[in-house]
Every structure is written in structure tokens, then in C-alpha cells.
ZAMARGU-4260 file (C-alpha; in steps of 0.2 Angstrom, whole numbers, plus 5000, padded with zeros to 4 digits):
<rodrens>
0) 5532/5298/5628 | 5535/5317/5628 | 5533/5318/5609 | 5516/5309/5610 | 5510/5321/5624
5) 5515/5336/5613 | 5506/5330/5598 | 5490/5326/5609 | 5491/5343/5618 | 5494/5354/5603
10) 5476/5354/5597 | 5469/5357/5614 | 5481/5372/5616 | 5476/5379/5599 | 5457/5377/5603
15) 5459/5386/5620 | 5469/5400/5611 | 5455/5401/5598 | 5441/5402/5611 | 5450/5415/5620
20) 5452/5426/5604 | 5434/5423/5600 | 5428/5430/5617 | 5441/5444/5616 | 5434/5449/5599
25) 5416/5448/5606 | 5421/5459/5620 | 5429/5472/5609 | 5414/5472/5598 | 5402/5474/5612
30) 5412/5488/5619 | 5412/5497/5602 | 5394/5495/5599 | 5389/5501/5616 | 5400/5517/5615
35) 5392/5533/5609 | 5396/5538/5591 | 5400/5556/5586 | 5386/5564/5577 | 5389/5569/5559
40) 5386/5588/5555 | 5371/5592/5546 | 5373/5593/5527 | 5366/5610/5527 | 5378/5617/5540
45) 5388/5632/5535 | 5403/5623/5542 | 5401/5609/5530 | 5400/5621/5515 | 5416/5630/5521
50) 5425/5613/5523 | 5420/5608/5506 | 5426/5624/5498 | 5442/5622/5507 | 5444/5604/5501
55) 5440/5609/5483 | 5453/5623/5484 | 5466/5610/5490 | 5462/5598/5477 | 5463/5611/5463
60) 5480/5617/5470 | 5487/5599/5470 | 5480/5597/5452 | 5489/5613/5446 | 5505/5608/5455
65) 5505/5590/5447 | 5501/5597/5430 | 5515/5609/5431 | 5527/5596/5437 | 5521/5584/5423
70) 5523/5598/5410 | 5541/5601/5416 | 5545/5583/5416 | 5539/5581/5398 | 5550/5597/5393
75) 5565/5589/5401 | 5562/5572/5393 | 5559/5580/5376 | 5576/5589/5377 | 5585/5574/5383
80) 5578/5563/5369
</rodrens>
């Protein structure tokens, strides 16, 4: 008898959990949409230009470092072969 009750009750428990998750998701979505968003800086802002130049310098530095390591790895592999 208990086995039959478990089989019958399982879909109802699952549907209840699913409805709870749907309402929880809708609540989080409503809160996220109602909260104010941070404004993006203007593309003509000097701060954006400074940050872009800084990013370009970082990328160039990483590119140089990786190229140096790659050349060094090729040299060591060439001597080992």
C-alpha cells in the first residue's frame, strides 16, 4: 500500500517543486529587471580612451611574452631532437 502511495504522490511532489521553481525564477527575473542598471561610459570619454590604450598595452605585452616562450620552446625542442 505504501509503495502505491509513493508512486501516486511522486508526480504531485515533482509538479509542486516545478511550480515553486518557476515562481522563484519569475521573482528573480522581476527583481533583476526592476533594479537600475549601471550606465556605460560614453564612447568619446577620455577615460575610455585611456582604458583602451591600457588594454592594448597589456595584450601587446602578453603577445610578446608568449612569442618569446614559444621561440624558447622551439629552441629547446630543436636541440633535444
